[in-house]
C-alpha positions as CSV (number, residue, x, y, z in Angstrom):
1,M,91.1,107.0,81.2
2,P,92.6,108.3,84.4
3,K,93.5,112.0,84.7
4,A,97.1,112.8,83.8
5,L,99.0,114.4,86.6
6,K,101.2,117.3,85.9
7,K,103.5,116.6,88.9
8,F,104.5,113.3,87.3
9,G,104.8,114.7,83.8
10,Q,102.1,112.3,82.5
11,H,101.1,112.3,78.9
12,W,99.4,109.1,77.6
13,L,100.7,108.0,74.2
14,R,97.6,107.1,72.1
15,S,99.0,106.8,68.5
16,E,99.2,103.1,67.4
17,K,101.7,104.2,64.7
18,A,104.0,105.7,67.3
19,L,103.6,102.8,69.6
20,S,104.6,100.4,66.9
21,K,107.7,102.4,66.0
22,V,108.8,102.4,69.7
23,V,108.3,98.6,69.9
24,A,110.0,98.0,66.6
25,A,113.0,100.1,67.6
26,A,113.6,97.8,70.6
27,E,114.1,94.8,68.3
28,L,112.8,92.4,71.0
29,T,113.3,88.7,71.1
30,T,111.7,86.1,73.3
31,G,114.8,86.1,75.5
32,D,114.7,89.8,76.3
33,R,114.0,91.1,79.8
34,V,112.5,94.6,79.4
35,L,112.5,97.4,81.9
36,E,109.7,100.0,81.3
37,I,109.8,103.3,83.2
38,G,106.5,104.9,83.8
39,P,104.1,102.5,82.2
40,G,101.1,104.8,82.8
41,T,97.9,103.1,81.7
42,G,99.8,100.1,80.2
43,I,99.3,100.8,76.5
44,L,102.9,100.2,75.7
45,T,103.3,97.5,78.2
46,R,100.6,95.4,76.5
47,Q,102.6,95.5,73.3
48,L,105.8,94.5,75.0
49,L,104.6,91.5,77.0
50,P,104.0,89.1,74.1
51,L,107.4,89.8,72.6
52,A,109.7,89.5,75.6
53,E,110.6,86.9,78.2
54,S,109.5,89.4,80.9
55,V,108.6,93.1,81.5
56,I,109.5,94.9,84.7
57,A,107.4,98.1,85.0
58,V,108.3,100.9,87.5
59,E,105.5,103.3,88.2
60,I,105.5,106.1,90.8
61,D,101.7,106.8,90.7
62,R,99.9,104.6,93.3
63,D,96.6,105.0,91.6
64,L,98.0,103.9,88.2
65,C,99.6,100.9,90.0
66,E,96.1,99.8,91.1
67,I,94.8,100.1,87.5
68,L,97.8,98.2,86.1
69,T,97.4,95.4,88.7
70,K,93.8,95.0,87.7
71,K,94.6,95.0,84.0
72,L,97.9,93.0,83.9
73,G,98.5,91.6,87.3
74,K,97.7,88.0,86.4
75,I,100.1,87.9,83.4
76,E,103.0,85.7,84.4
77,N,105.8,87.6,82.7
78,F,104.8,91.0,84.1
79,L,106.2,92.5,87.3
80,L,105.1,95.9,88.6
81,L,107.2,97.9,91.1
82,Q,105.7,101.0,92.7
83,G,108.1,103.8,93.4
84,D,110.4,106.5,92.0
85,F,112.8,104.9,89.5
86,L,115.5,107.4,90.3
87,T,115.7,106.2,93.9
88,L,114.8,102.5,93.7
89,D,117.5,99.9,94.0
90,L,116.3,97.8,91.2
91,N,118.8,95.0,91.6
92,A,117.9,94.5,95.2
93,L,114.2,94.6,94.5
94,L,114.5,92.0,91.8
95,Q,116.4,89.5,94.0
96,P,113.3,87.5,95.0
97,F,112.2,87.3,91.3
98,P,114.8,85.3,89.3
99,K,112.7,85.4,86.2
100,F,112.9,89.2,86.1
101,Q,116.5,89.8,87.2
102,N,119.1,91.6,85.0
103,P,116.8,93.3,82.4
104,N,118.8,93.8,79.2
105,K,116.7,96.4,77.4
106,V,114.8,99.5,78.3
107,V,111.7,100.7,76.5
108,A,109.9,103.7,77.9
109,N,107.9,106.8,77.4
110,I,109.6,108.8,80.2
111,P,108.6,112.0,82.0
112,Y,110.3,114.8,80.1
113,N,111.1,116.8,83.2
114,I,113.5,114.1,84.5
115,T,115.1,113.0,81.2
116,G,118.6,113.9,82.3
117,P,118.5,112.0,85.6
118,I,117.0,109.0,84.0
119,L,119.7,108.9,81.3
120,E,122.3,109.2,84.0
121,K,120.9,106.3,86.0
122,L,120.6,104.1,82.9
123,L,124.0,104.9,81.4
124,G,126.0,106.2,84.4
125,T,128.5,109.0,83.9
126,I,131.8,109.4,82.1
127,A,133.5,109.0,85.5
128,R,131.2,106.2,86.6
129,P,129.6,104.2,83.7
130,N,126.9,101.8,84.5
131,P,128.9,98.6,85.4
132,R,126.0,96.4,84.0
133,P,125.1,98.3,80.8
134,F,121.9,97.5,78.9
135,E,122.0,96.1,75.4
136,A,119.6,98.8,74.1
137,I,117.6,101.7,75.5
138,V,114.6,103.0,73.5
139,L,113.1,106.2,74.8
140,L,110.4,108.6,73.9
141,V,111.8,112.1,74.7
142,Q,111.3,115.7,73.7
143,R,112.3,116.3,70.1
144,E,114.8,118.9,71.1
145,V,116.5,116.5,73.5
146,A,116.5,113.8,70.8
147,H,118.3,116.1,68.5
148,R,120.9,117.0,71.1
149,L,121.5,113.3,72.0
150,T,122.1,112.4,68.3
151,A,123.8,115.7,67.2
152,K,127.0,115.7,65.2
153,P,130.0,117.8,66.1
154,G,129.9,121.2,64.5
155,S,126.1,121.5,64.8
156,T,124.4,124.0,67.0
157,Q,122.6,121.2,68.9
158,F,125.9,119.5,69.8
159,G,126.5,120.2,73.4
160,A,127.7,118.8,76.7
161,L,124.8,116.4,76.9
162,S,125.8,115.1,73.4
163,V,129.4,114.4,74.5
164,R,128.5,112.8,77.8
165,V,125.9,110.4,76.3
166,Q,127.8,109.7,73.1
167,Y,130.9,108.8,75.1
168,L,128.8,106.0,76.7
169,A,126.5,104.9,73.9
170,E,125.8,105.0,70.2
171,C,122.8,107.2,69.7
172,Q,120.2,106.9,66.9
173,F,117.3,109.1,66.0
174,I,114.4,106.8,65.1
175,C,111.4,109.1,64.3
176,E,109.4,112.2,65.3
177,V,106.2,111.9,67.3
178,P,103.8,114.9,67.1
179,A,102.2,116.3,70.3
180,K,98.8,115.3,69.0
181,A,99.8,111.6,69.5
182,F,99.4,112.1,73.2
183,Q,96.5,112.7,75.6
184,P,96.8,115.3,76.9
185,P,99.1,116.7,74.3
186,P,102.4,118.1,75.6
187,K,103.5,121.6,74.6
188,V,106.3,120.2,72.5
189,D,106.8,117.5,69.9
190,S,108.6,114.3,70.8
191,A,110.9,111.8,69.2
192,V,112.0,108.2,69.6
193,V,115.7,107.6,70.2
194,R,117.7,104.3,70.5
195,L,120.9,104.1,72.5
196,H,123.3,101.2,72.4
197,P,125.7,101.4,75.4
198,R,129.2,100.4,74.6
199,P,132.8,101.0,75.8
200,I,134.6,103.7,73.9
201,D,137.6,102.4,71.9
202,V,140.1,104.8,73.6
203,P,138.7,105.9,77.0
204,A,139.7,108.9,79.0
205,Q,142.7,108.3,81.3
206,D,141.1,110.6,83.9
207,P,137.3,110.6,83.4
208,C,136.7,113.1,86.2
209,Q,139.0,115.5,84.4
210,M,137.3,115.0,81.1
211,E,134.0,115.8,82.8
212,T,135.5,119.1,84.1
213,L,136.8,120.0,80.7
214,I,133.4,119.4,79.1
215,K,131.6,121.4,81.7
216,L,133.9,124.4,81.4
217,G,134.3,124.0,77.6
218,F,130.5,124.4,77.0
219,S,130.0,127.0,79.8
220,S,129.8,129.7,77.1
221,K,129.1,128.3,73.7
222,R,129.8,131.6,71.9
223,K,133.3,131.7,73.1
224,M,136.3,129.8,71.7
225,L,137.4,126.8,73.7
226,R,140.7,128.3,74.7
227,N,138.8,131.2,76.4
228,N,136.4,128.9,78.3
229,L,139.3,126.8,79.6
230,K,141.7,129.6,80.5
231,S,141.1,129.0,84.2
232,L,142.8,125.6,83.7
233,I,145.4,126.3,81.1
234,D,147.0,129.3,79.4
235,S,145.3,130.1,76.1
236,D,148.6,129.7,74.1
237,Q,149.4,126.4,75.7
238,L,145.9,125.1,74.9
239,S,146.2,126.3,71.3
240,H,149.4,124.3,71.1
241,L,147.7,121.2,72.5
242,L,144.9,121.6,70.0
243,E,147.3,121.9,67.1
244,Q,149.0,118.6,68.2
245,L,145.5,117.0,68.0
246,N,144.9,118.5,64.5
247,V,142.1,120.6,65.9
248,N,141.8,124.3,64.9
249,P,142.9,126.5,67.9
250,Q,140.0,128.8,67.1
251,S,137.5,126.0,67.7
252,R,134.5,126.2,70.0
253,A,133.4,123.4,72.2
254,E,130.8,122.1,69.8
255,D,133.4,121.7,67.0
256,L,135.2,118.9,68.9
257,S,134.0,115.3,68.5
258,V,133.8,112.9,71.4
259,E,137.1,111.4,70.3
260,N,138.6,114.9,70.3
261,W,137.4,115.5,73.8
262,V,139.0,112.2,75.0
263,A,142.3,113.1,73.2
264,L,142.3,116.6,74.7
265,S,141.7,115.3,78.2
266,N,144.5,112.8,77.8
267,E,146.9,115.4,76.3
268,F,146.0,117.8,79.1
269,D,146.8,115.0,81.6
270,A,150.2,114.5,80.0
271,F,150.8,118.3,80.1
272,L,150.0,118.5,83.8
273,L,152.5,115.7,84.5
274,A,155.2,117.2,82.3
275,T,154.9,120.6,84.0
276,G,154.8,119.1,87.5
277,S,151.2,120.4,88.0
278,R,150.0,116.9,88.7
279,Q,151.6,114.0,90.6
280,N,151.7,110.4,89.3
């Protein structure tokens, strides 16, 4: 077993029970092309290969790439790419390999210290969604992050991350995974989540504006929304907009659903046009 490197956030998942739940959550078919981020020693990879048409594994650690090549390099439906997933142009790298192009599912035990950037690369942002969304994304993440991703409006865990991700995907909490399931064990417990990217029924008319509203709205969670947004709109005017949306003017940011945020952004856009603060 190679030594786990802290700089890469490496923790090897050893629990067969947890591995089976990760794989089951992906609901793989023989036609699926799977992207795995950070395959590590290949424990999860071995379980994915018999179930999918192909597996593309991206590993940043050169030493692990040597190990994976020795273990799995001769398997026809396995392709290993060495590099930082966050900076790789995956589409360009896969051009010479037709069998591995256009992966439709992601299954991965990702480094916890870069969870946010990985989610953004996989899903895109509210302003710039991934133009080629995956069918499903199954990730092993910190338990706290899993609860934030799947939180419901009104809960203390519902925050800016919840809104941004739930705008782009349906989020489901699959199961918890204790720290002892890993070697070496991390300092926190983990959980498996499944994301199904999809277009929202009523999108934001100005996605960049919605992102700004979310950022300011959650800037101080203890304050009411009208106080957090007072740099953009007068408190009384915002209260009026919220009443039009059947939202309590005393609400805090976490009280608004994703649909509420879209509606607020669109109403705010209409308000700017009506008051001449924004040009068509």
